[in-house]
C-alpha positions as CSV (number, residue, x, y, z in Angstrom):
1,M,105.5,13.8,-31.0
2,K,108.7,15.5,-31.8
3,N,112.0,14.2,-33.3
4,K,114.2,16.5,-31.3
5,I,115.0,14.1,-28.4
6,L,117.5,15.9,-26.2
7,N,120.6,13.7,-26.0
8,I,123.5,16.1,-25.8
9,A,125.9,15.4,-23.0
10,L,126.5,18.1,-20.4
11,Y,129.3,20.2,-21.8
12,G,132.5,21.0,-19.9
13,A,133.8,19.7,-16.6
14,A,132.3,16.7,-14.9
15,I,129.1,17.7,-13.0
16,M,128.0,15.7,-10.0
17,A,124.4,15.5,-8.8
18,T,125.1,16.2,-5.1
19,T,122.6,17.8,-2.8
20,S,122.5,19.5,0.5
21,C,120.4,21.9,2.6
22,S,121.0,24.6,5.1
23,D,118.9,25.8,8.0
24,F,116.7,28.0,5.8
25,L,117.7,26.5,2.4
26,E,119.9,29.2,0.9
27,T,123.7,29.0,1.0
28,K,126.3,31.3,-0.5
29,S,127.5,30.4,-4.0
30,V,130.9,28.7,-4.4
31,S,132.9,28.6,-7.6
32,T,132.3,25.1,-8.8
33,A,132.1,25.4,-12.6
34,D,134.1,27.4,-15.1
35,G,131.4,29.7,-16.3
36,D,133.8,31.7,-18.6
37,F,134.6,28.4,-20.4
38,V,131.2,26.8,-20.5
39,F,129.3,30.0,-21.2
40,S,131.8,31.7,-23.4
41,N,129.3,31.4,-26.3
42,M,125.7,30.4,-26.6
43,V,126.5,27.2,-28.5
44,T,128.4,25.6,-25.6
45,A,125.9,27.2,-23.1
46,R,123.0,25.7,-24.9
47,A,124.7,22.3,-25.1
48,A,125.1,22.4,-21.3
49,M,121.4,23.1,-20.8
50,D,120.4,20.4,-23.3
51,G,122.4,17.9,-21.3
52,A,120.3,18.9,-18.3
53,Y,117.1,18.5,-20.3
54,S,118.3,15.1,-21.4
55,E,118.6,14.0,-17.7
56,W,115.1,15.4,-17.1
57,H,113.8,13.5,-20.2
58,G,115.1,10.2,-18.6
59,A,113.3,11.0,-15.4
60,V,110.0,11.7,-17.2
61,S,110.1,8.6,-19.3
62,A,111.0,6.2,-16.6
63,H,109.2,7.6,-13.6
64,I,106.9,10.6,-14.1
65,Y,104.9,9.8,-17.3
66,G,105.4,6.1,-17.7
67,D,106.8,3.5,-15.4
68,G,108.1,3.6,-11.8
69,L,106.2,5.7,-9.4
70,F,103.8,6.9,-12.0
71,Y,102.5,3.3,-12.1
72,A,102.1,3.1,-8.3
73,L,101.2,6.6,-7.2
74,D,99.7,8.7,-10.0
75,I,97.7,6.4,-12.3
76,A,95.2,5.0,-9.8
77,G,93.7,5.6,-6.4
78,S,91.1,8.3,-7.1
79,D,87.4,8.4,-7.8
80,I,88.2,8.4,-11.5
81,M,91.0,5.9,-12.0
82,R,91.9,2.4,-10.9
83,H,94.3,-0.4,-11.7
84,P,93.1,-3.3,-13.9
85,E,94.5,-6.5,-12.3
86,K,93.5,-8.5,-9.2
87,Y,94.5,-6.8,-6.0
88,A,96.4,-9.8,-4.6
89,N,98.4,-10.1,-7.9
90,Q,99.7,-6.6,-7.9
91,L,100.2,-5.6,-4.2
92,P,103.2,-3.2,-5.0
93,R,100.8,-1.1,-7.1
94,H,97.5,-1.6,-5.2
95,Q,98.8,-0.9,-1.7
96,P,99.9,2.7,-2.6
97,E,96.6,3.0,-4.4
98,T,94.7,2.3,-1.1
99,F,97.0,4.6,0.9
100,Y,98.9,1.5,2.0
101,E,95.6,0.0,3.3
102,G,94.9,2.9,5.5
103,G,98.5,3.0,6.7
104,A,98.6,-0.6,8.0
105,A,100.7,-1.9,5.1
106,A,103.3,0.9,5.2
107,A,105.8,-0.9,7.4
108,A,106.1,-3.9,5.2
109,Y,106.1,-2.2,1.9
110,N,109.0,-2.9,-0.4
111,A,110.4,0.5,-1.3
112,V,112.5,-0.7,-4.3
113,T,109.8,-2.5,-6.3
114,Y,108.8,0.6,-8.2
115,G,111.1,3.1,-6.6
116,K,114.1,1.1,-7.6
117,E,117.5,1.7,-6.0
118,A,120.1,4.2,-6.9
119,P,121.3,5.2,-9.5
120,N,118.0,4.4,-11.3
121,S,115.5,5.4,-8.6
122,P,113.2,8.4,-9.1
123,Y,114.8,10.0,-6.1
124,A,118.4,9.6,-7.5
125,V,117.4,10.6,-11.0
126,L,115.5,13.7,-10.0
127,F,118.4,14.8,-7.8
128,S,120.7,14.3,-10.7
129,V,118.5,16.7,-12.6
130,V,118.7,19.1,-9.7
131,G,122.5,18.8,-9.7
132,K,122.8,19.6,-13.4
133,A,120.4,22.6,-13.1
134,N,122.5,23.8,-10.1
135,A,125.7,23.5,-12.0
136,I,124.4,25.7,-14.8
137,A,122.8,28.2,-12.4
138,S,125.9,28.4,-10.2
139,A,128.2,29.0,-13.2
140,I,126.0,31.9,-14.4
141,E,125.7,33.3,-10.9
142,N,129.5,33.4,-10.7
143,M,130.0,35.2,-13.9
144,E,131.2,38.8,-13.8
145,G,128.1,40.1,-15.6
146,Y,125.5,38.3,-13.5
147,A,124.3,41.4,-11.6
148,E,124.0,43.4,-14.8
149,M,122.1,40.6,-16.4
150,M,119.6,40.4,-13.6
151,A,119.1,44.2,-13.7
152,Q,118.3,44.3,-17.4
153,D,114.7,45.2,-18.5
154,K,114.3,42.6,-21.2
155,P,115.4,39.0,-21.8
156,S,118.8,38.1,-23.3
157,N,120.0,34.7,-24.5
158,L,121.9,34.1,-21.3
159,S,119.1,35.2,-19.0
160,Q,116.7,32.9,-20.9
161,L,119.0,30.0,-20.3
162,Y,119.5,30.9,-16.7
163,G,115.7,31.0,-16.3
164,E,115.5,27.5,-17.8
165,A,118.0,26.2,-15.3
166,I,116.0,27.7,-12.4
167,C,112.7,26.3,-13.8
168,L,114.3,22.9,-14.3
169,R,115.4,22.8,-10.7
170,A,112.0,23.9,-9.4
171,T,110.2,21.4,-11.7
172,A,112.3,18.5,-10.4
173,Y,111.7,19.6,-6.8
174,R,108.0,19.7,-7.4
175,E,108.1,16.0,-8.4
176,L,110.3,15.1,-5.4
177,I,107.9,16.8,-3.0
178,K,104.8,15.1,-4.7
179,Y,106.4,11.7,-4.4
180,Y,108.5,11.9,-1.2
181,G,107.2,14.9,0.8
182,D,110.1,16.4,2.7
183,V,113.5,16.1,1.0
184,P,117.0,17.6,1.1
185,Y,117.3,21.0,-0.6
186,Q,120.2,22.6,-2.3
187,S,120.5,25.5,-4.8
188,V,124.3,25.6,-5.0
189,F,126.3,23.1,-7.0
190,G,129.1,21.1,-5.3
191,V,128.1,20.9,-1.7
192,A,127.8,17.5,0.2
193,A,124.4,16.1,0.8
194,G,122.6,16.9,4.0
195,N,119.4,16.2,6.0
196,I,115.8,16.6,4.8
197,V,113.9,19.8,5.4
198,G,110.3,20.7,5.5
199,R,108.6,21.0,2.0
200,D,106.9,24.3,2.9
201,S,110.3,26.1,3.1
202,I,111.2,24.5,-0.2
203,Y,107.9,25.6,-1.9
204,D,108.4,29.2,-0.8
205,V,112.0,29.4,-2.0
206,L,111.1,27.8,-5.4
207,I,108.2,30.2,-5.9
208,D,110.4,33.2,-5.2
209,D,113.2,31.8,-7.3
210,V,111.1,31.3,-10.4
211,N,109.3,34.6,-10.0
212,R,112.8,36.2,-9.9
213,V,113.8,34.9,-13.3
214,A,110.5,34.8,-15.2
215,P,110.6,38.4,-16.4
216,L,114.0,37.7,-18.0
217,M,112.7,34.8,-20.1
218,N,110.9,34.7,-23.5
219,P,107.3,33.6,-24.0
220,V,106.8,30.2,-25.5
221,G,107.2,29.9,-29.2
222,K,105.5,27.6,-31.7
223,D,108.5,25.4,-32.3
224,N,110.3,25.4,-28.9
225,K,107.7,24.0,-26.5
226,N,110.2,21.4,-25.4
227,Y,112.0,24.2,-23.6
228,F,111.0,26.2,-20.5
229,S,109.7,29.7,-21.2
230,K,108.3,32.8,-19.5
231,T,104.9,31.3,-20.1
232,Y,105.9,28.1,-18.4
233,A,107.7,29.9,-15.6
234,Y,104.6,31.8,-14.5
235,A,102.4,28.7,-14.9
236,L,104.9,26.8,-12.8
237,V,104.7,29.4,-10.0
238,G,100.9,29.1,-10.1
239,R,101.1,25.3,-9.9
240,L,103.6,25.4,-7.0
241,A,101.6,28.0,-5.1
242,I,98.3,26.2,-5.2
243,E,100.0,22.9,-4.3
244,A,101.8,24.6,-1.4
245,A,98.5,26.1,-0.3
246,G,96.7,22.7,-0.3
247,Y,96.3,19.8,2.1
248,Q,99.2,17.4,2.4
249,T,100.2,14.7,4.8
250,R,103.2,15.7,6.9
251,R,105.3,13.6,9.3
252,G,105.5,15.0,12.8
253,D,109.2,14.9,13.3
254,I,110.2,17.7,10.9
255,S,110.4,21.4,11.7
256,R,107.8,23.3,9.8
257,T,108.8,26.8,8.7
258,D,108.2,29.1,5.7
259,G,111.0,30.1,3.3
260,K,112.2,32.8,5.7
261,G,112.4,30.5,8.8
262,N,109.2,31.6,10.4
263,T,107.3,28.8,12.3
264,L,104.1,27.7,10.5
265,T,100.8,26.6,11.9
266,F,98.4,24.3,10.1
267,E,94.7,23.6,9.8
268,T,94.2,19.8,9.9
269,L,91.6,17.3,8.8
270,G,90.9,14.0,10.5
271,T,93.3,12.3,12.8
272,E,97.0,11.4,12.8
273,N,98.2,8.3,11.1
274,N,101.6,6.7,11.7
275,G,102.8,9.9,13.3
276,A,101.6,12.1,10.4
277,S,98.8,14.6,10.0
278,Y,96.8,15.8,7.0
279,G,96.5,19.6,6.8
280,R,97.2,22.9,5.1
281,R,99.1,26.0,6.1
282,A,97.2,28.6,8.0
283,D,98.5,31.2,5.6
284,Y,97.2,29.3,2.5
285,R,95.3,32.3,1.2
286,S,98.5,34.2,0.7
287,L,99.8,31.4,-1.5
288,Y,96.6,31.5,-3.5
289,E,97.2,35.2,-4.0
290,K,100.7,34.4,-5.4
291,A,99.1,31.8,-7.6
292,K,96.5,34.3,-8.9
293,T,99.1,36.9,-9.7
294,A,101.3,34.3,-11.5
295,Y,98.5,32.8,-13.6
296,S,97.3,36.3,-14.5
297,T,100.8,37.2,-15.7
298,C,101.1,33.9,-17.6
299,L,97.9,34.6,-19.4
300,A,99.4,38.0,-20.5
301,N,102.4,36.2,-21.9
302,L,101.0,33.2,-23.8
303,G,103.2,33.6,-26.8
304,A,102.4,30.8,-29.3
305,C,100.0,29.0,-26.9
306,S,96.3,29.4,-27.5
307,F,93.0,27.8,-26.4
308,S,91.4,25.6,-29.0
309,A,87.7,25.9,-29.8
310,D,87.4,22.1,-29.8
311,Y,88.6,19.8,-27.0
312,C,89.3,17.1,-29.6
313,T,91.9,19.3,-31.3
314,L,94.5,18.8,-28.6
315,F,94.5,15.0,-29.0
316,D,94.3,15.1,-32.8
317,E,97.4,17.3,-32.8
318,L,99.1,15.1,-30.2
319,H,98.9,12.1,-32.5
320,A,99.3,14.0,-35.8
321,S,103.0,14.8,-36.4
322,D,106.5,14.0,-35.3
323,N,107.6,17.5,-36.1
324,A,105.1,19.8,-34.3
325,Y,103.7,20.6,-30.9
326,T,100.1,21.0,-29.8
327,T,98.5,24.4,-29.9
328,E,97.5,24.4,-26.2
329,A,100.8,23.1,-24.9
330,I,103.0,25.3,-22.7
331,Y,105.6,22.6,-22.3
332,E,105.7,19.2,-23.9
333,E,108.2,16.4,-23.2
334,P,109.2,15.2,-26.6
335,F,109.3,11.6,-27.8
336,S,110.5,10.5,-31.2
337,Q,108.7,7.7,-33.0
338,G,110.8,4.6,-33.3
339,A,113.7,5.9,-31.1
340,S,115.5,3.7,-28.7
341,G,114.7,4.1,-25.0
342,N,111.5,4.1,-23.0
343,D,108.4,5.8,-24.6
344,P,105.7,4.5,-22.2
345,R,102.8,7.1,-22.4
346,S,100.5,5.2,-24.7
347,Y,101.7,1.8,-23.4
348,S,100.8,2.5,-19.7
349,L,98.0,5.0,-20.0
350,G,96.6,4.6,-23.5
351,R,94.0,2.6,-25.3
352,P,95.0,-1.0,-24.7
353,S,96.1,-3.5,-27.4
354,S,96.6,-7.2,-27.0
355,G,99.2,-7.3,-29.8
356,G,102.6,-8.8,-29.2
357,S,105.6,-6.8,-28.2
358,S,106.7,-6.6,-31.9
359,K,105.3,-6.7,-35.4
360,A,101.7,-6.1,-34.3
361,Y,98.8,-3.8,-35.4
362,P,99.2,-2.0,-33.0
363,C,101.8,-3.5,-30.7
364,K,101.1,-4.3,-27.1
365,A,99.6,-1.5,-24.9
366,Y,99.3,-2.7,-21.3
367,G,96.6,-0.2,-20.2
368,Q,97.8,0.1,-16.6
369,G,95.4,3.0,-16.0
370,R,91.7,2.2,-16.1
371,I,88.5,4.1,-15.3
372,N,86.2,3.4,-12.4
373,P,82.9,2.1,-14.0
374,A,80.7,4.0,-11.6
375,F,82.5,7.2,-12.5
376,Y,82.1,6.5,-16.3
377,Y,78.5,5.7,-16.0
378,G,77.3,7.8,-13.1
379,V,79.5,10.9,-12.9
380,F,80.6,11.8,-16.4
381,D,77.8,13.7,-18.1
382,P,76.6,11.8,-21.2
383,N,76.7,15.1,-23.1
384,D,80.3,15.9,-22.2
385,V,82.5,15.6,-25.3
386,R,85.4,14.7,-23.1
387,R,83.9,11.4,-21.9
388,D,84.5,9.3,-25.0
389,I,88.0,10.8,-25.7
390,S,88.9,10.1,-22.1
391,C,87.4,6.6,-21.6
392,G,87.3,3.6,-23.9
393,V,85.2,0.5,-23.7
394,T,87.0,-1.1,-26.6
395,G,90.7,-1.8,-27.4
396,S,92.6,-3.5,-30.2
397,T,93.4,-7.2,-30.8
398,G,96.8,-6.2,-32.1
399,K,95.8,-7.9,-35.4
400,G,93.8,-5.1,-36.8
401,F,90.5,-5.7,-35.1
402,E,88.5,-3.9,-32.3
403,K,87.3,-5.8,-29.2
404,V,85.2,-4.9,-26.2
405,I,87.3,-4.9,-23.0
406,S,85.9,-7.2,-20.4
407,F,85.5,-6.2,-16.7
408,T,87.2,-9.4,-15.7
409,P,90.5,-8.4,-14.0
410,G,93.4,-8.5,-16.3
411,S,95.5,-6.3,-18.7
412,K,95.8,-5.3,-22.3
413,A,92.6,-5.3,-24.3
414,D,91.7,-8.7,-23.0
415,A,90.4,-7.6,-19.6
416,G,90.6,-5.0,-16.8
417,G,87.6,-2.8,-17.6
418,I,87.1,0.6,-19.1
419,S,90.4,2.0,-20.3
420,C,92.0,5.4,-20.6
421,N,91.5,6.5,-24.3
422,K,93.5,9.7,-24.9
423,F,96.6,8.0,-26.3
424,D,95.8,5.6,-29.1
425,E,98.5,4.5,-31.6
426,C,95.7,3.8,-34.1
427,R,95.3,7.5,-34.4
428,Q,98.8,8.2,-35.7
429,P,99.2,8.9,-39.4
430,T,102.2,6.6,-39.4
431,V,102.1,3.9,-36.7
432,W,105.2,2.3,-35.4
433,T,104.4,-1.4,-35.7
434,A,108.0,-2.8,-35.3
435,N,107.9,-3.0,-31.5
436,Q,106.2,-1.6,-28.4
437,R,107.0,1.6,-26.4
438,R,108.1,3.4,-29.5
439,S,105.0,5.4,-30.4
440,G,106.5,8.9,-30.2
441,I,103.5,10.4,-28.6
442,N,104.6,13.4,-26.6
443,A,103.8,14.0,-22.9
444,V,102.1,17.3,-22.4
445,Y,103.5,18.4,-19.0
446,M,101.7,21.8,-18.9
447,R,98.8,23.0,-21.1
448,L,96.6,26.0,-21.1
449,S,93.5,24.4,-19.7
450,E,95.5,23.8,-16.4
451,V,96.3,27.5,-16.3
452,Y,92.6,28.4,-16.8
453,L,91.5,26.1,-14.1
454,G,94.3,27.0,-11.7
455,Y,93.5,30.7,-12.2
456,A,89.8,30.0,-11.5
457,E,90.8,28.1,-8.4
458,A,93.1,30.8,-7.1
459,C,90.4,33.5,-7.9
460,A,87.7,31.5,-6.1
461,M,89.9,31.1,-3.0
462,T,90.7,34.8,-2.9
463,G,87.2,36.1,-3.3
464,D,87.2,37.0,-7.0
465,E,84.3,34.8,-7.9
466,A,83.4,36.6,-11.1
467,T,86.8,35.8,-12.7
468,A,86.7,32.3,-11.3
469,K,83.4,31.6,-13.0
470,E,84.6,33.2,-16.2
471,Y,87.6,30.8,-16.5
472,L,85.6,27.8,-15.3
473,A,83.0,28.6,-18.1
474,K,85.8,28.7,-20.7
475,I,86.6,25.1,-19.9
476,R,83.1,23.8,-19.3
477,N,81.4,25.5,-22.3
478,R,84.0,24.0,-24.7
479,A,83.2,20.5,-23.4
480,F,79.5,21.0,-23.9
481,N,79.6,22.8,-27.3
482,G,78.9,26.2,-25.8
483,N,76.3,25.2,-23.3
484,G,78.0,24.2,-20.1
485,N,75.2,25.5,-17.9
486,V,77.8,26.7,-15.4
487,D,75.5,28.1,-12.7
488,A,73.6,24.9,-12.5
489,F,76.8,22.9,-12.3
490,I,78.1,25.0,-9.5
491,A,74.8,24.7,-7.6
492,A,74.9,20.9,-8.0
493,E,78.5,20.7,-6.8
494,G,77.7,22.8,-3.7
495,S,80.4,25.4,-4.1
496,L,82.4,27.2,-6.8
497,F,85.6,25.6,-5.4
498,K,84.2,22.1,-5.7
499,A,82.9,22.8,-9.2
500,I,86.4,23.9,-10.3
501,I,88.1,20.9,-8.8
502,D,85.6,18.5,-10.4
503,E,85.8,20.3,-13.7
504,R,89.6,19.7,-13.6
505,G,88.7,16.0,-13.1
506,F,86.7,15.9,-16.2
507,E,89.2,17.9,-18.2
508,F,92.2,15.7,-17.2
509,A,90.3,12.4,-16.8
510,G,92.6,9.5,-17.7
511,E,95.8,11.4,-17.4
512,G,96.9,10.7,-13.8
513,D,96.1,14.1,-12.4
514,R,93.1,13.4,-10.2
515,R,94.7,11.7,-7.2
516,W,97.1,14.5,-6.4
517,T,94.3,17.1,-7.0
518,L,92.0,15.4,-4.6
519,I,94.7,15.1,-2.0
520,R,95.7,18.8,-2.1
521,S,92.1,20.1,-2.3
522,G,91.1,18.3,0.9
523,L,88.2,16.7,-1.0
524,L,89.8,13.2,-0.9
525,P,87.7,11.7,1.9
526,E,84.4,13.1,0.4
527,K,85.1,11.8,-3.1
528,I,86.2,8.4,-1.9
529,R,83.0,8.0,0.1
530,E,80.9,9.1,-2.9
531,I,82.5,6.7,-5.4
532,K,82.4,3.7,-3.0
533,A,78.7,4.4,-2.3
534,L,77.9,4.8,-6.0
535,T,79.8,1.5,-6.8
536,A,77.9,-0.3,-4.1
537,D,74.6,0.9,-5.4
538,M,75.5,-0.1,-8.9
539,I,76.5,-3.6,-7.9
540,S,73.3,-4.0,-5.8
541,G,71.2,-3.0,-8.8
542,L,73.0,-5.4,-11.2
543,K,72.6,-8.2,-8.7
544,A,68.9,-7.6,-8.1
545,N,67.6,-6.5,-11.5
546,G,70.3,-7.2,-14.0
547,Y,70.8,-3.4,-14.6
548,Y,71.2,-0.2,-12.7
549,T,70.2,3.3,-13.8
550,F,72.2,6.3,-12.5
551,K,70.8,9.8,-11.8
552,N,72.2,11.1,-15.0
553,G,70.1,8.6,-17.0
554,N,72.8,6.2,-18.0
555,T,72.0,2.5,-17.4
556,I,74.6,-0.3,-17.0
557,S,73.3,-3.8,-17.7
558,N,74.7,-7.3,-17.0
559,V,74.9,-7.9,-20.7
560,I,75.4,-5.9,-23.9
561,Y,74.9,-6.9,-27.5
562,T,77.7,-6.8,-30.1
563,K,78.6,-8.0,-33.6
564,M,81.7,-7.4,-35.8
565,V,81.0,-5.2,-38.8
566,D,82.7,-3.6,-41.7
567,P,82.2,0.2,-41.0
568,K,82.9,1.2,-44.6
569,K,80.8,-1.3,-46.5
570,E,78.0,-1.8,-44.0
571,F,77.7,1.7,-42.5
572,G,79.2,3.9,-45.3
573,L,81.9,5.4,-43.1
574,K,85.0,6.8,-44.8
575,S,87.3,5.3,-42.1
576,R,87.5,2.4,-39.7
577,L,88.6,4.9,-37.0
578,V,85.9,7.1,-35.7
579,G,86.1,10.4,-33.8
580,A,83.5,12.3,-31.8
581,C,80.0,10.7,-32.1
582,T,77.7,12.4,-34.6
583,D,74.8,9.9,-34.4
584,K,74.0,8.2,-31.0
585,S,71.7,5.7,-32.8
586,N,74.7,4.4,-34.8
587,P,76.2,1.4,-32.9
588,V,79.6,1.9,-34.6
589,L,79.8,5.7,-34.0
590,F,78.5,5.5,-30.4
591,P,80.4,5.7,-28.1
592,G,82.9,7.7,-30.1
593,W,86.7,7.8,-30.3
594,R,87.2,4.1,-31.1
595,G,87.4,1.7,-34.0
596,Q,90.6,0.8,-35.9
597,K,93.1,2.4,-38.1
598,D,92.7,1.7,-41.8
599,W,95.2,-1.1,-41.5
600,E,94.8,-2.2,-45.1
601,D,96.7,1.0,-46.0
602,V,99.6,0.1,-43.8
603,S,102.5,-1.7,-45.5
604,G,102.9,-5.3,-44.5
605,F,99.4,-5.7,-43.1
606,T,97.3,-8.6,-44.5
607,G,94.7,-9.2,-41.8
608,Y,91.8,-7.9,-43.9
609,A,92.4,-10.2,-46.9
610,S,89.5,-12.5,-46.1
611,N,87.7,-10.6,-43.3
612,S,87.2,-6.8,-43.2
613,K,84.7,-6.8,-40.3
614,S,87.1,-4.9,-38.1
615,N,84.8,-2.8,-35.8
616,V,82.4,-3.7,-33.0
617,A,78.8,-2.5,-33.2
618,I,77.5,-2.1,-29.7
619,K,73.9,-2.0,-28.4
620,G,72.6,-1.7,-24.9
621,L,75.7,0.0,-23.5
622,F,73.8,2.9,-21.8
623,E,70.2,1.8,-21.8
624,K,68.1,-1.2,-20.8
625,L,66.9,-3.0,-23.9
626,S,63.4,-4.4,-24.1
627,D,62.7,-8.1,-25.0
628,A,61.5,-7.0,-28.4
629,E,64.7,-5.0,-29.0
630,I,66.9,-7.9,-27.9
631,A,65.0,-10.3,-30.2
632,A,65.5,-7.9,-33.2
633,L,69.2,-7.6,-32.4
634,K,69.7,-11.4,-32.3
635,A,67.9,-11.7,-35.6
636,D,70.3,-9.1,-37.0
637,G,73.3,-11.2,-35.9
638,Y,74.1,-9.5,-32.6
639,G,75.3,-11.8,-29.8
640,E,75.0,-11.5,-26.0
641,Q,78.3,-10.4,-24.3
642,A,78.9,-10.3,-20.6
643,W,79.2,-6.7,-19.3
644,G,78.1,-5.6,-15.8
645,S,77.8,-9.3,-14.8
646,D,81.6,-9.5,-14.7
647,I,81.7,-6.6,-12.2
648,V,79.3,-8.6,-10.0
649,K,81.4,-11.8,-10.4
650,N,84.4,-9.7,-9.3
651,E,82.7,-7.7,-6.7
652,A,85.6,-7.9,-4.3
653,E,87.9,-6.3,-6.8
654,Y,85.5,-3.4,-7.7
655,S,84.1,-2.8,-4.3
656,D,85.8,-4.4,-1.3
657,Y,89.3,-3.5,-2.5
658,L,88.3,0.0,-3.7
659,F,90.4,2.0,-1.2
660,Y,90.8,-1.1,1.0
661,G,91.4,-0.2,4.6
662,Y,90.9,3.6,4.2
663,D,88.6,4.9,6.9
664,Y,88.0,8.6,5.7
665,V,89.4,9.9,8.9
666,K,93.1,9.0,9.3
667,A,95.6,11.0,7.4
668,P,96.1,9.4,4.0
669,I,99.6,7.9,3.5
670,Y,100.1,8.7,-0.2
671,L,103.9,9.3,-0.3
672,F,106.6,6.8,-1.3
673,P,109.3,5.6,1.2
674,F,113.0,6.5,0.8
675,S,114.9,3.4,-0.4
676,P,117.5,1.8,1.9
677,N,120.3,3.4,-0.1
678,A,118.9,6.9,0.2
679,I,118.5,6.4,3.9
680,A,122.0,5.1,4.3
681,T,123.7,7.8,2.3
682,G,121.5,10.7,3.2
683,G,121.6,10.3,7.0
684,F,117.9,10.5,7.5
685,L,115.0,8.2,8.2
686,N,111.6,7.3,6.7
687,G,108.4,8.6,8.3
688,Y,104.7,7.7,7.7
689,G,105.2,4.3,9.2
690,F,107.6,3.1,6.5
691,A,110.5,0.8,7.5
692,N,114.0,2.1,7.9
693,E,115.9,-1.2,7.3
């Protein structure tokens, strides 16, 4: 959390968010902003940049880390994550999740349901960010001292600000490419919009652009992680380069060149789909070399960013204060508790609550992102400390009590299955109980673990296996309390590259990263096939025997046994909210990272006046109980609660509709269509089978 929400209007002359492109992206600068006026001193210059950040903040909250396309395209549709409600009830979300039912549903898809229409569409808002970044960059580029500034051997206030503008433009374009594929490109303010160009050209220019300004920026500081830095710039180059090197689905009617206009060739997987193919650039290794260099330089310029010894620290810090950033963050998008506007991170991707929209404990959290049960039980290692922090089997009633989340399709804590667990308003020292979507939990857009894993990936793909294993081990050993058994993990995965990609899945589980990572890595068909087969085996076992045991030793059963308890009086705990599990035999502590806030300490709460049994004790969640054990539990007040049987009852939702229509061979249609307004004003057409009217 952070109370420095950027809300300063862009200073100076009116700045329009227009866009254009040229044959090979770059055009000569034109004088479109009075740089001598706006940048006559750093106060007005910083005000201009803060106005651009404010525009970016709006894009993040409405589309990238909360609602909009984040709902439809990022949250679900991987082997880790899924949507909670019935397929037929949420077609605008579920069809993109299934790659538009293998492409068959693309033509009829309504582009404005989550994409909206201008001026509030992600496309329009992100291009508005680009326009403001271009205005600042163009103004500085037209100043008399620009050449001297670029020739200096250390950062200045103005070069730092110029670097921020360039990074902001590149960051916005990264999101545009991820969501739309090929888009218009412009790096100069004030030119009319033009046609779309191939994303590969854009990637190359962005990488060169950010590399150009990164040396003239300052490393990240402790208190300014809501601004772009040298640390972020080099991490961004690494992120752009490995994405540019990866597999993507490209329409067949766009010229494919690199940033210098040279024709590109591609290595493809599978077959074409709706006129599009799935492949990667034949020169992908050169991009991995750029990523390797960028990540290495980033690690040499970490500033106030450091790697925590404990994975839990990041999420403790994320919830702890409204006046500090997390230790591992390179860039955090700040949200202020109780502020007006849309603060959706914990609402859409956090631990669910069935509370009302206002005056609840805690208020409603929808829980749009959920975890595939077969992944939770069969893929996540039981000894991995990240599992419980990432995945939750309980939520909140909104009245101060914990409840098990049913596998029946639905939302909030009432239904929908295993939830994402990393963002939980119960964990905040001061909880905002007045209304929903006001938690103030920041969005960590870039953190050090991504740099470690990106560096490992780049090293693995360029033949430096020793360094790749070193940085993979840093991540994995932390998750297993120093004993990640990295060599055995790599052997089980089948290759160092696959191990790194799957380690990234565990590290960022429940954050919306996995889908894009599988797409660009080319592992998407393989991982979909694996999770569908594992899900089918699980359901077959539940049907035949009432339980199913996975290879890792976890057992899911048709029923579990629960009872409400007072964790303080009955179990001697100091808090109703528990962290990492310290005793797996304790039904309140295991699984960990759940429970309830000590609501009796919150002003206005009266729910414990006559009943302080706030927490759920759970037995049989991971093992098959014997008849004798069940009898003893019932005698102790435990009751039977449906668990895996609800997956069986809803087999179609968990199995049939899991990547419904995807055939593992055709190119995945994962992008979002341009809206009618964008088509009409931009002078271009949709591809990938999407409608143009």
